[in-house]
Residue, then its C-alpha position, 0 to 999 in steps of 0.5 A: m487526559s490520562q483518565t480519558h485514555s484509560n477509559t478509552n482503553s477500557d471500552d476498547t477491550q470490550l470488543r470481540i476479535e470478530e468485531r475488530a476484524l469487521s471494522a478493519a475490513g470495512a476500512a480497508f475496503v473503502s480505502a482501497i477503492i478511493v486511493n487505487p488510482l494513485d497506487v497505479a500512478k506510483t507503481r507506473l512511475q517506479a516501474q518506468a524508473a526501473g526500465v519498464p518500457y511503456q510502448g503501445v498503440c497511441r489513442m491520443a491523436n485527436t486529443v493532444p496538441r498537434d506538435i506532439r501528436c503521434p503520426v498517422v499513416s495515410g490510407s492505413e487502418a492499422p494501429v500506429p505505434c506511439p513515439s517514446g514521448c507519448n508513452s513516458y510519464k512525467g509525473t502523477f497527473d501525467v500518468l493519470y491523464k495518459v492512462i485514461r486517454q490510452e487505456g481507458f478510465l477504468r484502468l485507473w482501478r487496475g489491480t483493485s481486485a488484488s487490492l481488495s483481496l489483499a487489503v481486507p484480510t490483511v488489515g483485518i489481521y493488522m488492526p486487531c492485532y495491533d489493538i490487542l498487542r498495544n493494550t496488552m503491552e501498555e498494561f504490562t509496561i505501566q505496571n512494570a516499566p513505565n519508561l517503556t510505555p511510549y515505545v509500545p505503539l512502535v513495537a506493536g505496530s511493527v509486529a502486527r504489520s510483519f505478521a499481516c504482510i507475510s500472511f498474504y504476500p503473494v497477492e501483494l506481488a500480483r497487485t504490483r505486477m498488475q499495476a506496473f504492466r500494460a495489457t498484452e497485445s491481445g488486450k487481455l488483462p490477467g487477474v490475480w491468479k493468472t498473474l501469479l502463474g505468470v511469475i512461476h511460468p518461466v521457471k522450469g522444473t524436471s523433478i517434483f522438488q524443483s517444481l515445488h521450489r519454483y513457488r518460492f518466487w511468489w515470495t520474491g521481494l518479501g524482504a524488501q516489503l518487510s523492510r518498507d512496511v515495518p519501519f512504516s508502521a513503526i513511524c506511523w504508529s509512534t507519530l499517530e498515537p501522541i497526536r490522537k491522544n492530544i486531540l481526544g484529550v482536549v475533547g475529554d469525556g465529550a467525545s462523539a462519533v464526529t470528534v473520533l472521526g476528526a481526531n483519527f483522520s487528522a492523526g492518520f493523515v499526518a502520520g501516514t504522510l511522514a511515514s510514506v516520505a521516510t520509507c519511499p526509497l524502500d518502496v521503490a526497492k520493493t517495486r523493482r524487486q517485485i517486477e523483475k522478470d528474470p528468475e535468476r536475477a530475482l533470486k540474487m537481488t537483495t534490498r541493499t543491492t537494489l537500493l545501491e543499483i537505484w542510487r547508481d542509476g538515478g541518484l536521489r531522484g531515483l530513490f524517491a521515484g513516485v514519491g508524489p502519488r505515494v504521499g498523496r495515497a498514504g496520507p488519506s489512506v491511513g486517515i481513512v482506515i484509522s478513522f473508519y476503523e475507530v468510528v465503527k469500533y465507537a459505534l460497536q462499543h456503544r452497543h455494549p452495556t456500560k459498566s458502572 
């Protein structure tokens, strides 16, 4: 098994950085499209727990049981506001159902533009950086400190994720807000740029310095994002690598694209599921900080105080708001990204001449 892993790393180092980035970008594109509805469900549940009101016009009058239908005003063509029951979400499938019935099927992919503009470059940085760091650190630890080798995936994953997260954080902020809030009364849905402008619009400045200072609000919640992503990556990679190595070790030198796909998807699914459950409270805190509209309050909020506030308001249930769609999203998402990335790498490796 160790010989197989050594050969794999040797082949892995033949890939150029642009080939790694291409593999990662393709993986991110596929994953973002598939799991976006669950991302919307997770964000809506967490935003609702934070107090975001989901009131609007009911479009479900003819599609729900009579005893919970919204009232219709006789002789009036004006839209009738829904009672609270029509606009409160009770779970993952309830969110998906009500978004489709009230806002339209395509609203399940709200924020996909932000997801793609975020995921493709972010994962394009994250995965290649992880590969390079892991290979470099493994080579160093094997020669100088063998006892530290098992911790290499944990450190490499944490460092790579931190770098990728900081690089494109404002787009992550825009995506959360796009998914959390409904359309305005005019029905217009702002894109990434208009959403970001909306973040800084309430902040007024009388001088050039103050005007520039307001752009710091584009990094609102960065600490919470790192507090979630760094442990997520650490747990994910330290779980994924042993599972993947064991599966590929059983296959040995007979590995093919199918076995690479299966081993990586299985390992990624398990690792993503465990990491998403463990970091769910931090994900709730991240969402609450990113959707805060009061500039003064946003500046005063910290991850610790936000977690305490969530515990005070909702207890354990509040800390794990949206855990269902988060787990349902993270497991397949990690599996898709890792397996797609590794299969493309496998295909690219076989384009290079084999060294005897």
